[in-house]
Structures are given as structure tokens and as C-alpha cells.
DOSERO-998695 format. One record per atom (N, C-alpha, C): residue number from 1; residue in three letters; atom name; x, y, z. Coordinates in steps of 0.05 Angstrom, whole numbers, plus 5000, padded with zeros to 4 digits. Example, Ala and Ser with C-alpha at 12.3 -4.5 7.8 and 13.67 -1.06 7.14 Angstrom:
+-----+-----+----+------+------+------+
!   i !  aa ! at !   xx !   yy !   zz !
+-----+-----+----+------+------+------+
!   1 ! ALA !  N ! 5264 ! 4886 ! 5156 !
!   1 ! ALA ! CA ! 5246 ! 4910 ! 5156 !
!   1 ! ALA !  C ! 5264 ! 4934 ! 5156 !
!   2 ! SER !  N ! 5257 ! 4955 ! 5142 !
!   2 ! SER ! CA ! 5273 ! 4979 ! 5143 !
!   2 ! SER !  C ! 5258 ! 5001 ! 5157 !
+-----+-----+----+------+------+------+
//
This chain:
+-----+-----+----+------+------+------+
!   i !  aa ! at !   xx !   yy !   zz !
+-----+-----+----+------+------+------+
!   1 ! MET !  N ! 5382 ! 7082 ! 4481 !
!   1 ! MET ! CA ! 5359 ! 7102 ! 4486 !
!   1 ! MET !  C ! 5370 ! 7127 ! 4493 !
!   2 ! ASP !  N ! 5360 ! 7149 ! 4482 !
!   2 ! ASP ! CA ! 5373 ! 7176 ! 4489 !
!   2 ! ASP !  C ! 5350 ! 7190 ! 4502 !
!   3 ! ALA !  N ! 5360 ! 7212 ! 4510 !
!   3 ! ALA ! CA ! 5342 ! 7229 ! 4532 !
!   3 ! ALA !  C ! 5311 ! 7236 ! 4518 !
!   4 ! GLY !  N ! 5312 ! 7237 ! 4492 !
!   4 ! GLY ! CA ! 5285 ! 7247 ! 4482 !
!   4 ! GLY !  C ! 5265 ! 7218 ! 4484 !
!   5 ! GLU !  N ! 5273 ! 7198 ! 4476 !
!   5 ! GLU ! CA ! 5260 ! 7172 ! 4482 !
!   5 ! GLU !  C ! 5249 ! 7165 ! 4511 !
!   6 ! ARG !  N ! 5272 ! 7169 ! 4529 !
!   6 ! ARG ! CA ! 5263 ! 7171 ! 4555 !
!   6 ! ARG !  C ! 5242 ! 7188 ! 4562 !
!   7 ! ALA !  N ! 5244 ! 7213 ! 4555 !
!   7 ! ALA ! CA ! 5226 ! 7234 ! 4558 !
!   7 ! ALA !  C ! 5195 ! 7230 ! 4548 !
!   8 ! LYS !  N ! 5199 ! 7216 ! 4524 !
!   8 ! LYS ! CA ! 5174 ! 7205 ! 4510 !
!   8 ! LYS !  C ! 5158 ! 7184 ! 4531 !
!   9 ! ILE !  N ! 5170 ! 7168 ! 4537 !
!   9 ! ILE ! CA ! 5166 ! 7143 ! 4554 !
!   9 ! ILE !  C ! 5154 ! 7149 ! 4579 !
!  10 ! LEU !  N ! 5169 ! 7172 ! 4591 !
!  10 ! LEU ! CA ! 5161 ! 7182 ! 4618 !
!  10 ! LEU !  C ! 5136 ! 7199 ! 4617 !
!  11 ! ASN !  N ! 5133 ! 7214 ! 4594 !
!  11 ! ASN ! CA ! 5111 ! 7232 ! 4592 !
!  11 ! ASN !  C ! 5084 ! 7212 ! 4583 !
!  12 ! THR !  N ! 5088 ! 7189 ! 4570 !
!  12 ! THR ! CA ! 5065 ! 7177 ! 4565 !
!  12 ! THR !  C ! 5056 ! 7157 ! 4595 !
!  13 ! ILE !  N ! 5076 ! 7151 ! 4607 !
!  13 ! ILE ! CA ! 5071 ! 7136 ! 4635 !
!  13 ! ILE !  C ! 5055 ! 7158 ! 4652 !
!  14 ! LEU !  N ! 5065 ! 7181 ! 4651 !
!  14 ! LEU ! CA ! 5053 ! 7203 ! 4668 !
!  14 ! LEU !  C ! 5024 ! 7207 ! 4658 !
!  15 ! ASN !  N ! 5019 ! 7211 ! 4630 !
!  15 ! ASN ! CA ! 4993 ! 7213 ! 4624 !
!  15 ! ASN !  C ! 4973 ! 7191 ! 4629 !
!  16 ! GLU !  N ! 4982 ! 7166 ! 4631 !
!  16 ! GLU ! CA ! 4968 ! 7144 ! 4636 !
!  16 ! GLU !  C ! 4961 ! 7143 ! 4664 !
!  17 ! MET !  N ! 4977 ! 7151 ! 4682 !
!  17 ! MET ! CA ! 4976 ! 7151 ! 4711 !
!  17 ! MET !  C ! 4953 ! 7172 ! 4717 !
!  18 ! LEU !  N ! 4955 ! 7197 ! 4701 !
!  18 ! LEU ! CA ! 4935 ! 7221 ! 4704 !
!  18 ! LEU !  C ! 4906 ! 7209 ! 4694 !
!  19 ! ILE !  N ! 4906 ! 7194 ! 4679 !
!  19 ! ILE ! CA ! 4878 ! 7180 ! 4668 !
!  19 ! ILE !  C ! 4866 ! 7158 ! 4692 !
!  20 ! LEU !  N ! 4883 ! 7146 ! 4699 !
!  20 ! LEU ! CA ! 4875 ! 7128 ! 4721 !
!  20 ! LEU !  C ! 4868 ! 7143 ! 4747 !
!  21 ! ARG !  N ! 4884 ! 7160 ! 4752 !
!  21 ! ARG ! CA ! 4874 ! 7175 ! 4776 !
!  21 ! ARG !  C ! 4850 ! 7190 ! 4774 !
!  22 ! SER !  N ! 4843 ! 7203 ! 4746 !
!  22 ! SER ! CA ! 4818 ! 7216 ! 4741 !
!  22 ! SER !  C ! 4792 ! 7191 ! 4743 !
!  23 ! TYR !  N ! 4799 ! 7165 ! 4735 !
!  23 ! TYR ! CA ! 4780 ! 7147 ! 4739 !
!  23 ! TYR !  C ! 4774 ! 7141 ! 4762 !
!  24 ! THR !  N ! 4795 ! 7135 ! 4783 !
!  24 ! THR ! CA ! 4787 ! 7130 ! 4805 !
!  24 ! THR !  C ! 4776 ! 7152 ! 4823 !
!  25 ! TYR !  N ! 4783 ! 7177 ! 4818 !
!  25 ! TYR ! CA ! 4769 ! 7200 ! 4829 !
!  25 ! TYR !  C ! 4743 ! 7198 ! 4824 !
!  26 ! GLY !  N ! 4733 ! 7196 ! 4797 !
!  26 ! GLY ! CA ! 4706 ! 7192 ! 4790 !
!  26 ! GLY !  C ! 4689 ! 7171 ! 4804 !
!  27 ! MET !  N ! 4702 ! 7151 ! 4807 !
!  27 ! MET ! CA ! 4689 ! 7130 ! 4819 !
!  27 ! MET !  C ! 4688 ! 7135 ! 4854 !
!  28 ! TYR !  N ! 4706 ! 7148 ! 4861 !
!  28 ! TYR ! CA ! 4703 ! 7158 ! 4891 !
!  28 ! TYR !  C ! 4681 ! 7177 ! 4893 !
!  29 ! ARG !  N ! 4678 ! 7196 ! 4876 !
!  29 ! ARG ! CA ! 4654 ! 7214 ! 4878 !
!  29 ! ARG !  C ! 4626 ! 7205 ! 4873 !
!  30 ! SER !  N ! 4627 ! 7182 ! 4854 !
!  30 ! SER ! CA ! 4599 ! 7170 ! 4852 !
!  30 ! SER !  C ! 4593 ! 7150 ! 4875 !
!  31 ! MET !  N ! 4612 ! 7140 ! 4889 !
!  31 ! MET ! CA ! 4605 ! 7128 ! 4912 !
!  31 ! MET !  C ! 4594 ! 7142 ! 4934 !
!  32 ! GLN !  N ! 4607 ! 7167 ! 4937 !
!  32 ! GLN ! CA ! 4603 ! 7184 ! 4960 !
!  32 ! GLN !  C ! 4577 ! 7199 ! 4950 !
!  33 ! PHE !  N ! 4565 ! 7205 ! 4923 !
!  33 ! PHE ! CA ! 4541 ! 7212 ! 4919 !
!  33 ! PHE !  C ! 4519 ! 7195 ! 4927 !
!  34 ! ALA !  N ! 4522 ! 7168 ! 4920 !
!  34 ! ALA ! CA ! 4509 ! 7146 ! 4924 !
!  34 ! ALA !  C ! 4503 ! 7137 ! 4956 !
!  35 ! THR !  N ! 4523 ! 7145 ! 4970 !
!  35 ! THR ! CA ! 4519 ! 7141 ! 4998 !
!  35 ! THR !  C ! 4504 ! 7166 ! 5006 !
!  36 ! MET !  N ! 4507 ! 7191 ! 5001 !
!  36 ! MET ! CA ! 4491 ! 7211 ! 5009 !
!  36 ! MET !  C ! 4464 ! 7213 ! 4995 !
!  37 ! ARG !  N ! 4458 ! 7201 ! 4973 !
!  37 ! ARG ! CA ! 4428 ! 7198 ! 4966 !
!  37 ! ARG !  C ! 4417 ! 7177 ! 4984 !
!  38 ! GLY !  N ! 4431 ! 7157 ! 4990 !
!  38 ! GLY ! CA ! 4421 ! 7131 ! 5002 !
!  38 ! GLY !  C ! 4412 ! 7145 ! 5040 !
!  39 ! LEU !  N ! 4434 ! 7163 ! 5044 !
!  39 ! LEU ! CA ! 4428 ! 7175 ! 5069 !
!  39 ! LEU !  C ! 4401 ! 7192 ! 5070 !
!  40 ! PHE !  N ! 4399 ! 7210 ! 5048 !
!  40 ! PHE ! CA ! 4376 ! 7225 ! 5049 !
!  40 ! PHE !  C ! 4352 ! 7213 ! 5043 !
!  41 ! LYS !  N ! 4349 ! 7189 ! 5032 !
!  41 ! LYS ! CA ! 4329 ! 7175 ! 5031 !
!  41 ! LYS !  C ! 4316 ! 7157 ! 5052 !
!  42 ! SER !  N ! 4342 ! 7150 ! 5070 !
!  42 ! SER ! CA ! 4330 ! 7142 ! 5093 !
!  42 ! SER !  C ! 4323 ! 7156 ! 5113 !
!  43 ! LEU !  N ! 4334 ! 7184 ! 5114 !
!  43 ! LEU ! CA ! 4322 ! 7205 ! 5132 !
!  43 ! LEU !  C ! 4292 ! 7210 ! 5125 !
!  44 ! ASN !  N ! 4281 ! 7210 ! 5101 !
!  44 ! ASN ! CA ! 4257 ! 7220 ! 5093 !
!  44 ! ASN !  C ! 4235 ! 7201 ! 5106 !
!  45 ! PRO !  N ! 4222 ! 7210 ! 5120 !
!  45 ! PRO ! CA ! 4199 ! 7195 ! 5136 !
!  45 ! PRO !  C ! 4174 ! 7187 ! 5118 !
!  46 ! PHE !  N ! 4171 ! 7198 ! 5098 !
!  46 ! PHE ! CA ! 4150 ! 7197 ! 5079 !
!  46 ! PHE !  C ! 4154 ! 7181 ! 5055 !
!  47 ! GLN !  N ! 4176 ! 7172 ! 5054 !
!  47 ! GLN ! CA ! 4187 ! 7154 ! 5031 !
!  47 ! GLN !  C ! 4168 ! 7130 ! 5024 !
!  48 ! GLY !  N ! 4156 ! 7117 ! 5045 !
!  48 ! GLY ! CA ! 4141 ! 7097 ! 5042 !
!  48 ! GLY !  C ! 4116 ! 7105 ! 5030 !
!  49 ! TYR !  N ! 4103 ! 7129 ! 5037 !
!  49 ! TYR ! CA ! 4081 ! 7137 ! 5026 !
!  49 ! TYR !  C ! 4085 ! 7143 ! 4999 !
!  50 ! VAL !  N ! 4110 ! 7158 ! 4990 !
!  50 ! VAL ! CA ! 4114 ! 7162 ! 4962 !
!  50 ! VAL !  C ! 4113 ! 7140 ! 4945 !
!  51 ! GLU !  N ! 4126 ! 7116 ! 4956 !
!  51 ! GLU ! CA ! 4127 ! 7092 ! 4944 !
!  51 ! GLU !  C ! 4103 ! 7082 ! 4935 !
!  52 ! MET !  N ! 4083 ! 7078 ! 4956 !
!  52 ! MET ! CA ! 4056 ! 7069 ! 4956 !
!  52 ! MET !  C ! 4042 ! 7089 ! 4932 !
!  53 ! ASP !  N ! 4040 ! 7111 ! 4933 !
!  53 ! ASP ! CA ! 4026 ! 7134 ! 4915 !
!  53 ! ASP !  C ! 4037 ! 7126 ! 4885 !
!  54 ! LEU !  N ! 4062 ! 7123 ! 4885 !
!  54 ! LEU ! CA ! 4076 ! 7115 ! 4856 !
!  54 ! LEU !  C ! 4064 ! 7092 ! 4850 !
!  55 ! ALA !  N ! 4061 ! 7070 ! 4864 !
!  55 ! ALA ! CA ! 4054 ! 7038 ! 4857 !
!  55 ! ALA !  C ! 4027 ! 7044 ! 4850 !
!  56 ! ILE !  N ! 4007 ! 7061 ! 4862 !
!  56 ! ILE ! CA ! 3983 ! 7061 ! 4856 !
!  56 ! ILE !  C ! 3977 ! 7076 ! 4829 !
!  57 ! MET !  N ! 3993 ! 7098 ! 4825 !
!  57 ! MET ! CA ! 3993 ! 7111 ! 4795 !
!  57 ! MET !  C ! 4001 ! 7092 ! 4775 !
!  58 ! ASP !  N ! 4020 ! 7078 ! 4778 !
!  58 ! ASP ! CA ! 4027 ! 7059 ! 4762 !
!  58 ! ASP !  C ! 4009 ! 7039 ! 4754 !
!  59 ! ASP !  N ! 3992 ! 7030 ! 4775 !
!  59 ! ASP ! CA ! 3973 ! 7008 ! 4773 !
!  59 ! ASP !  C ! 3951 ! 7021 ! 4755 !
!  60 ! ILE !  N ! 3937 ! 7044 ! 4763 !
!  60 ! ILE ! CA ! 3921 ! 7061 ! 4749 !
!  60 ! ILE !  C ! 3927 ! 7061 ! 4718 !
!  61 ! ILE !  N ! 3954 ! 7071 ! 4712 !
!  61 ! ILE ! CA ! 3959 ! 7077 ! 4686 !
!  61 ! ILE !  C ! 3961 ! 7050 ! 4668 !
!  62 ! ARG !  N ! 3971 ! 7025 ! 4684 !
!  62 ! ARG ! CA ! 3970 ! 7001 ! 4667 !
!  62 ! ARG !  C ! 3945 ! 6994 ! 4661 !
!  63 ! LYS !  N ! 3923 ! 6994 ! 4683 !
!  63 ! LYS ! CA ! 3896 ! 6987 ! 4680 !
!  63 ! LYS !  C ! 3883 ! 7003 ! 4655 !
!  64 ! ARG !  N ! 3891 ! 7028 ! 4654 !
!  64 ! ARG ! CA ! 3877 ! 7045 ! 4634 !
!  64 ! ARG !  C ! 3890 ! 7039 ! 4607 !
!  65 ! LYS !  N ! 3911 ! 7033 ! 4605 !
!  65 ! LYS ! CA ! 3923 ! 7022 ! 4581 !
!  65 ! LYS !  C ! 3907 ! 6996 ! 4572 !
!  66 ! THR !  N ! 3903 ! 6978 ! 4588 !
!  66 ! THR ! CA ! 3897 ! 6951 ! 4587 !
!  66 ! THR !  C ! 3865 ! 6955 ! 4576 !
!  67 ! LEU !  N ! 3849 ! 6973 ! 4587 !
!  67 ! LEU ! CA ! 3821 ! 6971 ! 4583 !
!  67 ! LEU !  C ! 3813 ! 6993 ! 4555 !
!  68 ! SER !  N ! 3836 ! 7008 ! 4551 !
!  68 ! SER ! CA ! 3831 ! 7025 ! 4524 !
!  68 ! SER !  C ! 3835 ! 7008 ! 4498 !
!  69 ! ARG !  N ! 3848 ! 6984 ! 4502 !
!  69 ! ARG ! CA ! 3849 ! 6968 ! 4480 !
!  69 ! ARG !  C ! 3828 ! 6959 ! 4467 !
+-----+-----+----+------+------+------+
//
């Protein structure tokens, strides 16, 4: 094994490690954003009303589709 082959192997390993690092960073950021999104939802005092309004709206749309047939 000469120096050129070793350099190729080391570059391949380095590239794979960089790819793994980017995947783990992406997972870290996704988890961080999910935590922040959950925090903001829990801080919203009107979230229950919004969910009830969405459920009423979905029920109205579903009944309209059923009656129009």
C-alpha cells in the first residue's frame, strides 16, 4: 500500500464522517425545532379553542359532503 492509496482511503473515511456529522446535526436541529414548537403550543392559552373550532369546521365540511351526495 503506497501513500496514494492511503490518501484515497483516508479521504473516503473523512467524507463518510462528514456525511454522518451532517446527518446527526440535522437530527439535532429537527429535535430542537420540535421542542421549540411544542413549547410555543403549550404557551398558547387559546390552543384549545382553536382545536375546537377546527373540529367544528371539519364536522360541517364532512356533513356538507354527505348531504350533497
